N, C-alpha and C positions, 0 to 999 in steps of 0.2 A: 246090268240088263243083258240077258242072253240074246243070241242072234234071232231066235224065234220071236221073242217079245219085241225086238227092235223092228222086225218085219211087220208084225201086227200093228205096232204104233204108227209105222209109216203108212199103212193102208187105211187106218181108221181116223187118224188125226186130221184136223182141218188143214187145207192146203196152205203151205208156207210155214207150218208150225213144227214140222219134224226136223231132226238134225240132218236129214239127208236131202233137203231142198237146197237149191242154189240161190234162193231168195235171200237178199241181204237187207236187213233193216237195222241200221246202226242206232236208231233212236231208242231201241229196247236195251241197249248195252248198259250194264250197271258198273260204272267205273269205281264205285266204292269197294268192290271186291279186291281191287289192287292194293288196298291198305288194310285188308282184313286177313292177315296171314293165318291166324288160328281157325277162322271160320270159312276159309275159302272153299268153294265147291264149284267145279267146272259145270257150266250149263250152257249148251248151245242156245243162242238167241239172247242170253243175258250176259254171258262172259264176253268182254270185248275181243273181237277178232276170232271168235270161236266158230263162226258160221262157215260152212263149206264154201259158200260164195266167195269168201275172202281168199281161200286157197285157189279156187278156180280163177279168180281175177288176178292173183299173184302169178299164176302160171302163164296166163295170157300176156301179162305185162313183162314177165321175165323173158319169155322166148321172143316176143316182139322187140324188146329192147336189145337182145343179143343180135337179132337180125339187122335192126336199124343201125346199131353202132358198128357192126362189121361193114355195112355199106358205107357209113360215114368215114370210117378209118381207111377204106380202100384208097390207095395212092397217097396216104398221109404217113408221116413219120410217127413212130410209137410215142405216146405220151410218157413222161417220166413219173409224174404223180407221186413223188417221193414222200412228201409229208402226208398226203391223203392216204396213201397205202400204210404208212407207219401208224397213223391215228386209228384207222379202221382196224388193223390187226391188234394194236394195243388194247383197244376197247373190247374186242372179242376175247382176247387173252384174259382181261380183268373180269369180265362177266362169267367166263368159263370157270375161273377160280372161285368166284362167289357161288355159282351154282353147284360146283363140286362140294364146297364146304357145307352149304345149306342142305344138299341132298344127303350127305353123310350124317349130318346132325339129325335130319328128319328120319332117316333110316334107324339110327340108334334109338331115338325117342319112340318110334313105333314098335320096335322090337322089345323095348323095355315095358311098354304099356300093354302090348297085345300078344307078344310072343314072336319067336323067330319066323314061324310059318306065315305071319301076317305081312312080312316084308316081301314075300313071294306071291302070296295068294290073298286076295280080298274078296269077300262076299257080302260087304256092307249093303244093306237094302237101300240106303240113301246115298251110297257112293262114298268114296274116300274124301276126307276133309283135312285141312290144316296145311302145315309147312311143306310136306312131301308133294302133294298134288300142286301146290302153289309153285314150288320150285320147278316141277315138270312143266307147268304152264309158262314160266319164264323161259324154260328151255325151248318150248314151242315157239315163242315170240322171237328167240334168238335165231331161229332157222330162217326167218324172213330177212333179218339183218345180214346173214351169211350169203344171201343171194348177190350182194354187192361184190363178193369175191370175183364173180364172173364178169361183172361190169369192169372191174379194174383190169382183169386179164385181157379183155377185149380191147380196152383203150390202150393197153401196153402192147397190143398185137402179139400176145402170147397164145400158144395153142390151147384150145378148150376141148379136151377129150371127152368122149362119151361118159366115162366114169364120173367126171366132174359135174356135168350138168344133170345127169340122171340122179346122182346122189343128192344134189342140192334140191331138186324138184320133188322127188318121191319121199324124202325124209320128213317133209312137212306133213304130208298126209299120214305117214306112219305114226308120228308123235301125236297127231290129232286123234288117231284111233286109240292110242294108249289112254289118253285123257277121257275120251268119250266112253270107253268100255271099262275104265278102272283097272287097267292091267298093272297090278302092284309090282310085279317083278321087273317091269320095264324101267322102273326108277333106278334099279341097279345098273342097267345098261346106260342110263343117263349119267350116272356117276362115273362109269368107266370112260364114256365118250368125252365128258367135260374135262377129265384129267388129261386125256390125250390132247384135247384142244388147247389146254393151257400151254403145253410145250410146242404144239404145232403153230399156234398164232404168235407165240413169242418168237419162234424161229422166223416166221414171215416178217414180223416187226423188225427184228434185228437185221435181217437180210436186206430189207428195204432201205436201211440206213448204212449199208455197206459193211456190216459186221459179219464175221465168220462164226457160224454155230456148228459145233462138231457133231451133233446128234441127228443131222438131217436124215440119214439113212434109216435110223431107228424109229422115225415117226411112222413110216409106212409099216414097219414091223409091229409097232404098237397098235396100229389100226387093225392089222390082221389078227393079232392076239385078242383085241377087243371084240371083233365079230365072232371069233371062235368062242370067246367067253360067253357070248349071248346064248349059244347052244348049251353050254354047261349050266348056265343059270336057268335054262328052260326045264331042266330035269326036276328040281324041286317043285316048280310050278305045275308040271304035268302030274307029279306024284300027289300033291295036295288037291289038284283039281279032281282027281278020281277018288280021293279020300273024303273031301267035304264040299267040293264044288267051288270053283273060282270064277270070278267075273272075267269077261274079256276073251273067251276062247277064240272067237272069230278074228279079233285083233291080234291075238297071239299067233295064229296060223299065218295071217298076213305078214306079220313082223318076221317070222321065221323064213318065209319065202324071200322077202326083201333082203334080210341080213345074209341069206345064202347067196344071193346075187352079188351083194357087196363083197363078201368074202372071196368069191371067185374072181371078181374084177380087180380087187386089190392085190391078190396073189399074182394075177397076170401082169398088173402094173409093176409090181416089185420085180418080177422076172424080167420084164422088158427094160426096166430102168437100171437095175443094179447088176443082175446076172449077166446081161449081155455086154457090159462094159469091159469085161475081160476077154472078149472074143475078137479083138482087133478092129480093123477099119470097117468091117461090115456093120458092126454095132453102131458106129457113128452115123451111118446113113439111114438108120431106121427111125 
């Protein structure tokens, strides 16, 4: 659905029935979709947790929880949470590996069945179906689980920088837009991100158990490469969009703006964290 059609639907559909309402009616969710990998089709109002109201509620709960926990922890000793941290990060490492493998398999399958262009550009009238959008939906759900990263940091009284909470909050909406507007090339970004997350969450898992992991510095480098890659992958999408028309142009523009902000913030984080370490005592006070 293009942006003009989406606006028209919003204006003409009965109140509470468009994908842009914050109304939340869980009674309409069809949980059978979660076991129908081949026939899966994202539909707001029918797909569990696909409503924008879920995202709005999660944002309110997320920021309220951060504030309340900070107040609770004021004057208290940091919690260790060794086993909780290890279990959380091992779980996210495992599902990231599963999503990477499924995304890769879905991409290969779609390319064989429909051609290379269809892994970047979709113009299906009924939307994308099957393993690839289902994996992207699992990726969307995983972003809610990742919000607990912040809870753990606050309970441990670790700093929560702007990059951290901004990234966790906005990425949920970005992935929602990929699913809502059938942005096929976004699945390639998902594959890159889940691969990075396999190594990142394994590092957090191992570190929580006191183990040393040699590649810590390269995690941030990998994230910078990943966001740079999103712009490279956008080239064939733009090409095919002007050749035959691709769904999801508005979501594409939104994603490019968000990924651009991520790239700048991660570069700044890398510079502050690693480049400044060789500058003596001044770096230690920053």
